[in-house]
N, C-alpha and C positions, 0 to 999 in steps of 0.2 A: 891363759887362751891367746892360742898363737895367731898371729894375722899371715894367713897364706894368702896372697895375694897369684892369681894366675895373670897371666900374662898372655895376652891377644898378640896374635902372630902381628907382626909389621908395627909393633907400639913402640920399636924402638925408634922408629923413624919420626915418630910422634913428639918423641920424648926430646930428639935432636931437633926436630922443627920450632917448639916451642924454646929453647934455649938461642936458637939463632933470631928468632923474633922478642928477645928480652926478657922471655918467663921463666918461671922457678926452673929446676931440674929433678925436682919431686914428682913421683907420676901420679897422673890423674885414675883418683879411686875411683870415678862415673865407667871408666874404660876398661879396667881390671875387674875378673869375675871374681867374686867372692862366695862359695858355697853359701855359706849359713845367712848372708845376706839374700839371695837367692831362694832359700827355704822358707823364709821368712816372708819373702814379698810372696809367695804362692799361697803359703798359708793366708796369710793378710786378704790375699785376691778370694780364697776360697770361702773365709768366713764373711767379708763382704758381701760375697755375690748371695750366700746363706740368707743373712740377712734382710740383703733387698729382694731376694725372692719369697720371703715369707711376709714381709713388711710393704715393701714398697711393689713388688711386680703384681700382685693380685687386687690392687686398687690400681695400678695403672691398664692392667688388662681388663678389668669392670669399668672403669672410666670410658678406657676404646670402645669397648662391645655397647656401654650406653650410647656414646656417640654415634657408633655404627647404627645400632637401632633407631637414633632420632633422626638419623640422614635418610634410613630406609623408610622411615614412618612419613618424613617430608615428600620424599618421592612418592611414595604411594598415595599423598594429600593431592601434591602436584596432579598425578598422572586421574586421580578421580575429578578435580578441579577442572581440567582439562576435557576430560569425556562429557561431564556435566554442561560446562562452555559450548561444548560442540553438540548436545543434544538441545540446547536451550538457544542456539544458532539455527538449527535444524527446524526446532518448533515455533521460532519467531519467522523464521521464512516462510514454513507454512502458514502460518498466522496472514502473514503481510499477502500470500498467495490469495489464501481464503477471500481475506477483506478485498483484495481486486476483483474478483470473481464474482463475488456478492455486489461489490460497487457497478460491475456490467452488467448483472442480472438487473441491478436496481434503476439503472440509465434506460436497459431495454425496455424493463415497465412502463418508467415511466414516459420514455418515447412512446410505446403504444398506448399506453393510458391518452399521452395527447392526440394522439391520433384520432383515438374512438372519442373524445370530446369533439374533434374538429370535425369529425365525422356528423355527429348526433348534431352538432350546431346548424351543419350545412343542410342535413336533412329535414331540419325543424324550419329552420329558414325557406327550404323549397317548398317545406309544406306549408309553412303559412305563407307564402307567396301567394303559392297554387290558389289555397283556400281565399284570399284577398281577392287574386283572379277572377276564381268562380263567382265568389260573392258580387263583385263587380257587372260580370258577364250576366248573372241571374239578375241584378237590379238594372241593368242596362236593357235585358229583356223583357222585363216588366215593366219599365218605362216606355220601351216601345211599343209593347202590346197596349198600353194603357193610351198611348198616343195615338196609336192605328184606332183603337176602339172612339177614342174623342173623335179621331178623322171621318172614321165612319158615322159617327153619331152626326155629326156636322153636315155629313152628305147625303144622310137621309133626310136632316132638317133641310138643307139647302134645297132637296129634291123635292122635298113637300110643297117648300116656298114656292121655287118657280113653278111645279105644277098648279100651285093657289093660282099663281098668276097666270096660268095659260088658259085655265080654267074660267076664273073672271073674266078674262077679256078674250073673244078670240079673236085673234088675230091672224097675219098672215103667215106664211110657213117662212119667210124672210126674217119677220122678227122674233119668230120661235127659235130660230137659228141663232139670233142675236143673244137672245137668252138664255140658250144653253150656253154658248160661248164666255158670256159673263159670267155664269154661276160657275162655268170649269176654272176659270182665271182667278176666281176667289176662292176655288179649291186647291189650287195650286200652291196657293199663300198658305194652308194648313198642310201642305205633304210633309213628311220626315225625312 
């Protein structure tokens, strides 16, 4: 086999620059084109590509697809969780608003109830006071009537006593007047 080296244009300058810097005068094999090496490199690349495509590419794609699906699922779950959180927030706000409204209703009912109880107690107290006043007025009237009846009875008794004294003793009109005045003075002591 013969070694055929292709020369890269401008490689002469590379050779000269190596010699000027203390390098060897042999040409660099990496810089020269070799058709055999070129073909083997391409064949190796194609074989490696096919092996990787058959054994490594599918598992890599499957792993990437699996990871993509997991990310999509996680995003969907996060979106669902956010939606549920929003719904729960709305429900909790509605519940707190409803509780506030119920509290207002309860407070207004309690106030109305306390006002009603207050009015009932006031009306009962007024009725009781009126009842006591009426009973007191009735007792006063009864006692007054009793006193007036007693006074009338005493007046009648005094009148009889005076009349009896006048009849028993026939006296002058002056004495008669004195007796009547004394009786009236006694009657004033019993007036109501």
